[in-house]
C-alpha positions in Angstrom: -64.4 30.5 -68.1 -62.4 29.3 -71.6 -59.5 30.4 -72.4 -58.7 30.9 -75.7 -55.9 30.1 -78.0 -53.3 32.2 -76.7 -50.5 34.4 -79.5 -46.7 34.5 -78.4 -46.2 36.6 -76.4 -42.7 39.2 -77.2 -39.7 38.1 -75.4 -38.9 39.1 -71.7 -36.0 40.2 -70.1 -36.4 37.2 -67.9 -34.6 33.5 -68.7 -35.7 31.4 -71.4 -37.5 28.4 -70.0 -38.4 25.4 -71.8 -40.3 23.1 -70.5 -43.3 19.8 -71.2 -40.1 17.5 -72.9 -41.5 14.0 -73.9 -40.3 11.8 -76.5 -43.9 11.2 -78.0 -42.3 8.7 -81.0 -40.2 5.5 -81.2 -39.3 3.7 -83.8 -36.7 1.5 -85.0 -34.7 4.3 -86.2 -35.7 7.5 -85.3 -37.4 9.3 -82.4 -39.6 12.4 -82.3 -38.8 15.1 -79.3 -41.3 18.2 -78.4 -40.8 20.9 -76.3 -42.6 24.2 -75.3 -40.6 27.4 -74.6 -41.4 30.5 -72.7 -40.7 33.4 -70.9 -42.6 36.0 -68.6 -44.9 38.7 -69.1 -44.6 42.1 -67.2 -46.7 40.5 -64.5 -44.6 37.8 -64.6 -47.2 35.0 -66.2 -45.9 32.2 -68.5 -45.8 33.1 -71.8 -44.9 31.2 -74.8 -41.5 32.3 -76.6 -40.2 31.7 -79.5 -36.8 29.9 -80.0 -34.6 28.2 -82.2 -35.2 24.1 -82.4 -32.0 21.6 -81.4 -31.4 18.1 -79.9 -28.1 16.1 -79.7 -27.5 12.8 -79.1 -25.1 10.1 -79.1 -25.0 6.3 -78.5 -25.8 5.3 -74.3 -23.4 1.9 -75.0 -20.4 4.3 -76.0 -18.4 6.5 -74.2 -18.9 9.4 -77.4 -19.9 12.6 -76.5 -23.6 13.9 -77.5 -23.6 15.9 -80.8 -25.7 18.2 -82.5 -28.1 15.4 -84.9 -30.7 18.1 -85.4 -30.9 22.2 -85.4 -33.8 24.0 -87.2 -33.2 28.0 -86.4 -36.8 28.1 -87.7 -38.5 30.3 -84.3 -41.0 28.9 -82.5 -42.4 27.8 -79.4 -44.1 25.2 -79.7 -40.6 23.0 -81.0 -41.3 19.7 -82.8 -37.8 17.8 -83.8 -38.0 14.1 -85.7 -34.2 12.7 -86.3 -33.9 9.0 -88.2 -31.3 7.4 -88.9 -30.5 5.7 -85.8 -30.1 2.3 -85.0 -32.8 0.3 -84.2 -32.7 -1.8 -80.9 -29.6 0.3 -79.7 -30.1 3.2 -76.6 -29.8 6.3 -77.3 -28.6 9.8 -75.0 -30.1 13.1 -76.0 -30.8 16.3 -75.1 -33.1 18.7 -76.6 -32.2 22.6 -75.9 -33.7 25.5 -77.3 -31.4 28.8 -77.7 -29.3 26.4 -75.7 -31.0 26.5 -72.9 -32.1 22.0 -71.8 -35.9 21.8 -72.3 -36.9 19.6 -68.8 -39.9 17.6 -68.6 -43.2 19.1 -67.2 -43.4 17.9 -63.2 -46.0 14.3 -64.6 -45.5 11.1 -63.5 -45.6 10.8 -66.8 -42.8 11.8 -68.1 -40.5 13.2 -64.2 -40.9 10.1 -62.3 -37.0 9.1 -62.4 -37.7 5.2 -64.5 -39.8 8.2 -67.4 -37.6 8.3 -70.3 -38.1 11.9 -70.6 -35.7 12.6 -66.8 -33.0 10.0 -67.5 -32.8 11.9 -70.8 -32.3 8.1 -72.3 -34.4 6.4 -74.7 -34.0 3.0 -76.9 -34.6 2.3 -80.4 -37.4 -1.1 -81.2 -36.7 -3.9 -82.5 -37.6 -3.9 -86.4 -40.5 -5.8 -86.8 -39.0 -9.1 -89.9 -40.0 -9.0 -93.2 -41.3 -6.3 -95.6 -43.8 -3.7 -94.9 -47.4 -5.0 -96.0 -49.3 -2.2 -94.3 -49.9 0.6 -93.2 -52.6 2.2 -91.0 -53.4 5.1 -89.2 -55.5 4.6 -86.1 -57.9 8.2 -84.8 -61.0 8.8 -82.7 -62.5 11.8 -81.4 -62.8 14.5 -83.7 -65.5 16.4 -82.0 -66.8 18.1 -84.9 -68.7 21.1 -83.9 -67.2 21.1 -80.6 -66.3 24.7 -79.3 -64.8 24.6 -76.0 -62.6 21.5 -75.4 -62.6 19.5 -72.0 -65.0 20.2 -69.9 -66.7 17.1 -67.9 -70.0 18.4 -66.8 -71.7 21.8 -67.0 -69.7 24.0 -67.4 -66.8 22.1 -65.6 -63.6 22.0 -65.1 -63.0 25.4 -67.0 -62.1 24.9 -71.2 -60.6 25.9 -74.4 -61.6 27.5 -77.3 -59.2 28.6 -80.4 -60.6 30.6 -83.9 -61.1 29.2 -86.0 -62.4 25.9 -84.3 -59.7 23.4 -83.3 -61.9 20.2 -84.5 -61.2 21.4 -87.8 -57.4 22.5 -88.3 -56.6 19.0 -86.2 -58.9 16.6 -88.3 -56.6 18.8 -91.1 -54.2 18.3 -89.6 -54.2 14.0 -89.7 -54.9 13.9 -92.6 -52.3 16.1 -93.9 -49.5 13.8 -91.6 -51.6 10.7 -92.8 -52.0 11.1 -96.5 -49.9 8.1 -97.3 -51.3 5.6 -94.8 -52.9 3.1 -97.1 -56.1 3.6 -95.2 -57.7 6.2 -91.8 -59.8 4.7 -89.5 -62.0 6.6 -87.5 -63.5 4.9 -84.9 -65.7 7.4 -83.6 -67.1 11.0 -82.0 -66.5 12.2 -85.5 -69.1 15.4 -84.3 -70.1 16.9 -81.2 -73.7 16.3 -81.4 -75.0 14.5 -84.4 -76.5 17.2 -86.1 -77.3 17.6 -90.2 -74.8 20.3 -90.2 -72.3 18.8 -87.7 -72.3 15.2 -90.0 -72.8 17.0 -93.2 -70.2 19.6 -93.2 -67.0 16.1 -91.6 -68.3 14.0 -94.3 -67.7 17.0 -97.1 -64.6 17.8 -95.1 -63.1 14.0 -95.1 -63.9 13.7 -98.7 -62.0 16.9 -99.8 -59.0 15.5 -98.8 -58.5 12.0 -101.2 -58.0 9.8 -98.1 -59.2 6.8 -97.7 -61.3 6.3 -94.5 -63.4 3.9 -92.7 -65.4 5.0 -90.1 -67.3 3.1 -86.4 -70.6 5.5 -84.7 -69.4 7.2 -81.0 -71.8 7.9 -78.6 -71.7 11.2 -79.6 -72.4 10.2 -83.3 -75.8 8.9 -82.3 -78.8 9.6 -82.7 -80.7 13.3 -81.1 -84.3 13.8 -81.0 -85.1 10.7 -83.2 -83.3 11.6 -86.4 -79.9 10.1 -87.1 -78.3 12.8 -89.0 -74.8 10.9 -88.7 -76.5 7.3 -90.0 -77.6 10.1 -93.2 -74.0 10.6 -94.0 -72.2 7.1 -93.0 -73.5 4.4 -91.8 -77.0 2.7 -90.4 -77.4 2.5 -86.4 -76.1 -0.5 -85.2 -74.0 -2.0 -88.9 -71.1 -3.8 -88.6 -68.9 -3.4 -91.7 -66.4 -5.2 -93.2 -63.4 -4.3 -96.1 -60.4 -6.0 -97.6 -57.2 -4.8 -97.8 -55.2 -7.2 -100.1 -55.3 -10.0 -97.5 -56.5 -8.5 -94.6 -60.0 -7.8 -92.5 -61.0 -4.7 -91.3 -63.9 -5.3 -89.1 -65.7 -2.3 -87.9 -68.7 -1.8 -84.8 -71.2 0.5 -83.8 -70.7 0.6 -80.4 -73.2 3.4 -79.6 -75.9 3.4 -76.9 -79.6 5.3 -77.6 -78.9 7.7 -75.3 -75.7 6.5 -72.5 -71.7 7.2 -72.8 -71.3 3.7 -72.8 -71.3 1.2 -75.5 -73.4 -2.0 -76.5 -73.6 -3.7 -79.0 -77.0 -5.0 -80.5 -78.6 -8.9 -81.3 -78.1 -8.7 -84.7 -75.0 -7.1 -85.8 -72.9 -9.4 -82.4 -74.2 -12.5 -84.2 -73.1 -10.5 -87.6 -69.9 -10.2 -86.0 -70.0 -14.2 -84.9 -70.4 -15.5 -88.5 -68.6 -13.4 -90.4 -65.2 -14.6 -88.2 -66.3 -18.1 -88.3 -66.5 -18.2 -91.7 -62.8 -17.1 -91.7 -61.3 -17.6 -88.5 -57.2 -17.5 -89.4 -57.8 -14.4 -91.6 -55.7 -11.1 -90.2 -57.9 -9.6 -88.8 -58.4 -5.8 -87.5 -61.8 -4.5 -85.3 -62.2 -1.0 -85.0 -65.3 0.2 -82.8 -65.5 3.4 -80.0 -66.0 1.8 -76.7 -62.9 0.3 -74.5 -64.0 -3.4 -73.6 -61.6 -4.7 -71.3 -62.4 -4.7 -67.7 -59.1 -3.1 -67.1 -60.2 0.2 -69.0 -63.0 0.0 -67.5 -61.7 0.7 -63.9 -59.2 3.1 -65.3 -60.4 5.6 -67.2 -62.3 8.5 -66.1 -65.6 7.9 -66.5 -65.3 4.5 -64.7 -66.3 0.6 -65.7 -70.2 2.6 -66.9 -68.2 3.9 -69.6 -67.5 0.8 -71.5 -69.0 -2.3 -73.3 -71.8 -3.3 -71.1 -69.5 -6.5 -69.3 -71.9 -9.4 -71.2 -71.3 -8.1 -75.0 -67.5 -7.4 -73.7 -67.6 -11.1 -72.6 -68.8 -12.5 -75.9 -66.4 -10.4 -78.0 -63.4 -11.8 -76.9 -65.0 -15.1 -76.5 -65.7 -14.7 -80.4 -61.9 -13.3 -80.3 -60.5 -16.5 -79.1 -62.1 -18.9 -81.5 -61.0 -16.7 -84.6 -57.3 -17.2 -84.5 -56.8 -14.6 -87.2 -58.1 -11.4 -84.9 -54.6 -9.3 -83.8 -56.0 -5.6 -82.8 -58.6 -4.1 -81.3 -58.7 -0.5 -82.0 -61.2 1.8 -79.8 -61.5 5.2 -78.7 -63.7 6.9 -76.1 -61.2 7.8 -73.5 -59.5 10.6 -74.7 -56.0 8.9 -73.9 -53.4 6.3 -75.4 -53.0 2.4 -73.5 -53.0 -1.0 -73.9 -55.3 -3.7 -71.8 -55.0 -6.4 -70.9 -57.7 -9.2 -72.0 -60.3 -10.3 -69.5 -59.8 -14.1 -71.5 -56.8 -15.8 -72.8 -56.8 -14.0 -76.1 -53.8 -13.2 -78.3 -55.4 -9.8 -79.2 -54.0 -6.3 -78.9 -56.8 -3.7 -77.4 -56.0 -0.6 -78.2 -57.4 3.1 -77.5 -55.9 6.2 -79.0 -55.9 9.7 -77.7 -58.1 11.9 -78.9 -57.1 14.4 -82.6 -59.1 17.1 -80.9 -56.6 18.0 -78.1 -54.0 17.1 -76.5 -52.0 15.1 -77.5 -53.5 15.5 -80.3 -53.0 12.8 -83.3 -53.0 9.1 -84.0 -51.1 5.7 -84.6 -50.2 4.5 -87.0 -50.4 0.7 -87.2 -47.3 -0.7 -90.1 -47.6 -4.6 -90.8 -45.0 -6.4 -92.2 -44.6 -10.3 -92.7 -43.8 -11.2 -89.3 -45.5 -8.5 -87.1 -46.4 -4.8 -86.7 -45.4 -2.2 -84.6 -47.7 1.4 -83.5 -46.9 4.3 -83.7 -48.2 7.4 -81.6 -47.0 10.7 -83.7 -49.0 13.8 -82.4 -50.2 16.0 -85.2 -47.4 18.6 -86.0 -49.2 21.9 -88.5 -48.1 25.0 -86.2 -52.0 25.3 -85.2 -51.7 21.4 -84.4 -48.5 22.4 -81.6 -49.8 25.4 -80.4 -53.4 23.6 -79.6 -51.9 20.6 -78.0 -49.6 22.8 -75.7 -52.7 24.5 -74.7 -54.6 21.7 -73.5 -52.2 19.9 -72.0 -53.2 22.6 -69.1 -56.8 21.1 -69.6 -58.5 19.1 -66.0 -56.6 21.0 -64.0 -53.2 19.7 -65.6 -53.3 16.9 -65.2 -53.6 15.4 -68.9 -50.5 14.2 -68.9 -50.9 11.6 -66.8 -54.2 10.0 -68.2 -54.0 11.2 -72.0 -50.2 10.6 -73.2 -50.4 7.2 -72.2 -46.8 5.3 -71.4 -43.6 5.3 -74.1 -45.0 1.8 -74.3 -48.0 1.6 -74.9 -47.6 4.3 -77.4 -45.1 2.3 -79.2 -44.5 -0.8 -79.3 -44.1 -4.3 -81.7 -45.6 -7.6 -81.8 -44.2 -10.6 -83.7 -46.9 -12.2 -85.7 -46.9 -14.6 -88.7 -48.5 -12.4 -92.1 -46.6 -13.7 -94.7 -49.9 -14.9 -95.6 -50.5 -11.3 -96.7 
């Protein structure tokens, strides 16, 4: 039985409850916090209830009491607070409140364990990468345009969630709105649900109508169905390597889709084309994106198991290519619907980053900001009213385990890496 997108319940005489506090984003000068406010209906069931949003903060290394740094009297159950003008590399204490009620983390390992920043009420801003900002690239995946029920694993189980209008549309719109100032948007697969002609045509028109510069890679949901490659007719041929240059930065897109499987492959011609491209200019700063993750750690920690990612021989060959190509610095993938960094199987100076899905909780994208002396990755939830409401609802997916699997640690979502990009 699918749950419908709820509307806010009327305020009840019961006390307001502020829950699901998450420190979503931490940059060198800012932080984004989200939480939800609830009341109880006549039957004692929790329902979303509007309230105001307040954040109080102070440096953790000072004796000063937290002061109000954000106050929004807009009445909403779905709170999104962004605080800027903080000092880089400094710890801060904070309180998030609605109508004077302190927001608490949900009882999940990710945010309520004793060491979690939400439980401690403290975060530390990132150190800034040195040098000028050169490029800002948005990393996203798993739109599933055409999907009507979210959260189902197999045969209608577990119970899923529905919305009207369809959630893939307004969640994609929210990403496009948020990333309009980025130099480029990379969509690493599963743009569609079943790669039908209508889904492929519609999502392509949707993307083109927004005026955003974007690149795509094919995911397993985008593979040919019943001998027809509608997705390929509107985007790219199957198993086709793409190459794009943003100044001196090289961006390579991989098609890792298999004909009739959830796991990934790379056919020999595409792999040879990749090897030739990297061999011709191994030191050029290079970002690679494709749908399926490739590390053993990813295979052992995702809910689909090792067969859900790129096949093992190809994954090792790909990492061997990266060893010989010191310019490759990041491999962006999707598919697992979580934000997580995993360790390579072979020694190579490459970050392997999985980004959470556009379509469902936590519902967002990463911004990759490249500076002369390194790069910073930050995950952002989308912030439109519909997106915040849908993210709050679908955090209940998979019997409430979605936050522990899909959100990722604060370090997975927000981190800085030193690297020499002065040549860009």
